[in-house]
Structures are given as C-alpha cells and as structure tokens.
Legacy VTK file of the C-alpha trace (Angstrom):
# vtk DataFile Version 3.0
C-alpha trace
ASCII
DATASET POLYDATA
POINTS 109 float
-38.927 8.169 -14.790
-37.077 5.555 -16.771
-33.381 4.791 -16.522
-30.906 2.745 -18.538
-28.612 1.034 -16.039
-25.360 -0.665 -17.033
-23.853 -3.161 -14.589
-20.385 -4.605 -14.587
-19.761 -7.226 -11.907
-16.249 -7.777 -10.595
-16.118 -10.591 -8.042
-13.307 -9.942 -5.564
-10.358 -12.316 -5.725
-10.572 -15.031 -3.101
-14.374 -15.063 -2.948
-15.628 -18.609 -2.532
-17.641 -20.205 -5.316
-20.387 -20.886 -2.775
-20.725 -17.189 -1.941
-20.805 -16.267 -5.637
-23.546 -18.825 -6.352
-25.554 -17.768 -3.282
-25.426 -14.115 -4.310
-26.316 -14.940 -7.925
-29.394 -16.858 -6.736
-30.355 -13.983 -4.429
-29.837 -11.542 -7.322
-32.284 -13.526 -9.477
-34.883 -13.387 -6.681
-34.306 -9.636 -6.270
-34.686 -9.067 -10.034
-37.981 -10.968 -10.042
-39.247 -8.835 -7.154
-38.206 -5.595 -8.909
-39.985 -6.752 -12.074
-43.126 -7.682 -10.110
-43.102 -4.212 -8.517
-42.795 -2.544 -11.948
-39.251 -1.236 -11.422
-37.301 -3.605 -13.693
-38.804 -3.507 -17.179
-36.162 -5.258 -19.295
-32.657 -6.665 -18.921
-30.099 -7.671 -21.542
-26.587 -9.156 -21.652
-24.125 -7.124 -23.717
-20.990 -8.802 -25.076
-17.754 -6.965 -24.346
-14.626 -6.847 -26.487
-12.766 -8.566 -23.619
-14.882 -11.691 -24.128
-17.031 -11.159 -21.039
-20.459 -9.625 -20.732
-22.164 -6.948 -18.720
-25.835 -6.277 -18.147
-28.090 -3.470 -19.295
-31.379 -2.927 -17.534
-34.329 -0.661 -18.189
-35.689 0.525 -14.841
-38.595 2.696 -13.746
-38.489 4.716 -10.505
-39.987 7.937 -9.169
-36.522 9.525 -8.961
-32.825 8.769 -9.243
-32.749 8.690 -5.433
-35.340 5.897 -5.407
-33.409 4.045 -8.116
-30.196 4.339 -6.085
-31.998 2.700 -3.151
-33.314 -0.117 -5.332
-29.903 -0.807 -6.850
-28.086 -0.501 -3.525
-30.237 -3.315 -2.122
-29.139 -5.796 -4.814
-27.113 -8.745 -3.473
-24.301 -8.190 -6.004
-24.261 -4.393 -5.614
-20.991 -4.174 -3.677
-19.267 -6.008 -6.552
-20.818 -3.808 -9.261
-19.748 -0.809 -11.228
-23.017 0.893 -12.153
-23.663 3.557 -14.781
-27.101 5.195 -14.756
-28.515 7.202 -17.652
-31.799 9.024 -17.139
-34.155 8.733 -20.117
-36.814 11.117 -21.369
-39.652 10.355 -23.772
-39.016 11.168 -27.423
-41.935 12.513 -29.481
-41.428 9.742 -32.062
-41.368 6.903 -29.530
-43.704 4.183 -30.863
-44.483 3.049 -27.295
-45.707 6.534 -26.363
-47.895 6.635 -29.462
-49.290 3.191 -28.595
-50.193 4.355 -25.073
-52.104 7.396 -26.396
-53.657 5.582 -29.346
-52.032 8.000 -31.815
-49.587 6.933 -34.511
-45.974 8.025 -34.022
-44.793 10.896 -36.188
-43.327 9.689 -39.460
-41.014 11.488 -41.820
-41.884 11.747 -45.486
-39.401 11.512 -48.312
LINES 1 110
109 0 1 2 3 4 5 6 7 8 9 10 11 12 13 14 15 16 17 18 19 20 21 22 23 24 25 26 27 28 29 30 31 32 33 34 35 36 37 38 39 40 41 42 43 44 45 46 47 48 49 50 51 52 53 54 55 56 57 58 59 60 61 62 63 64 65 66 67 68 69 70 71 72 73 74 75 76 77 78 79 80 81 82 83 84 85 86 87 88 89 90 91 92 93 94 95 96 97 98 99 100 101 102 103 104 105 106 107 108
C-alpha cells in the first residue's frame, strides 16, 4: 500500500539548539534507512501561507499499522503532527501502465 504522509514539526519551547540539531541529523539517517528499505519513496517540502514549510512524503508499507510503527520510530515524531492519506491505484496512472508495459488510458476529444 502507498500512503501520502504530511508532517508538521513543532519544536517545543525551551528545547536546546543542540537537541534540535541532533534530532534533525538522526531524522536524516532514519529517512535514508526507510528509503533503502523501500518504505520512503519520495519527500517534498511544501510552503505554507505562514511562511514556514511542512513535509509531504510518499511511503509504502504493508498496512497502516506498519506505517504507524515506521513513523513512530522517527526521531522527530514526538514533535510532529502527522496526517496520513491511504492511496489506491488509479486506472490512468502512468506509473501503473509503465509497470505492465501497457499505455495508460487516454481520452479522445
């Protein structure tokens, strides 16, 4: 299954800069491991109207329960607000057509 995961990180007031940097480094290592294992497929930064950013990630897991375990192990998890959207294949998905060797359905005008 694939999931679109939106992360918003809110560092608690009073957290030392050292702890923030340590967790950010650990988060980068964790993301690399998830990518190597085939769980993290893509990640993007999305600008917010407030001037900050949040992250969007495309994940693959056997179930939402497995995904919850993967996300819960992230070093920044306790500072995150996470929104998970389960995704299903669309019949016109070009990636699905590429995997089967068939062209995606196209509309005619």
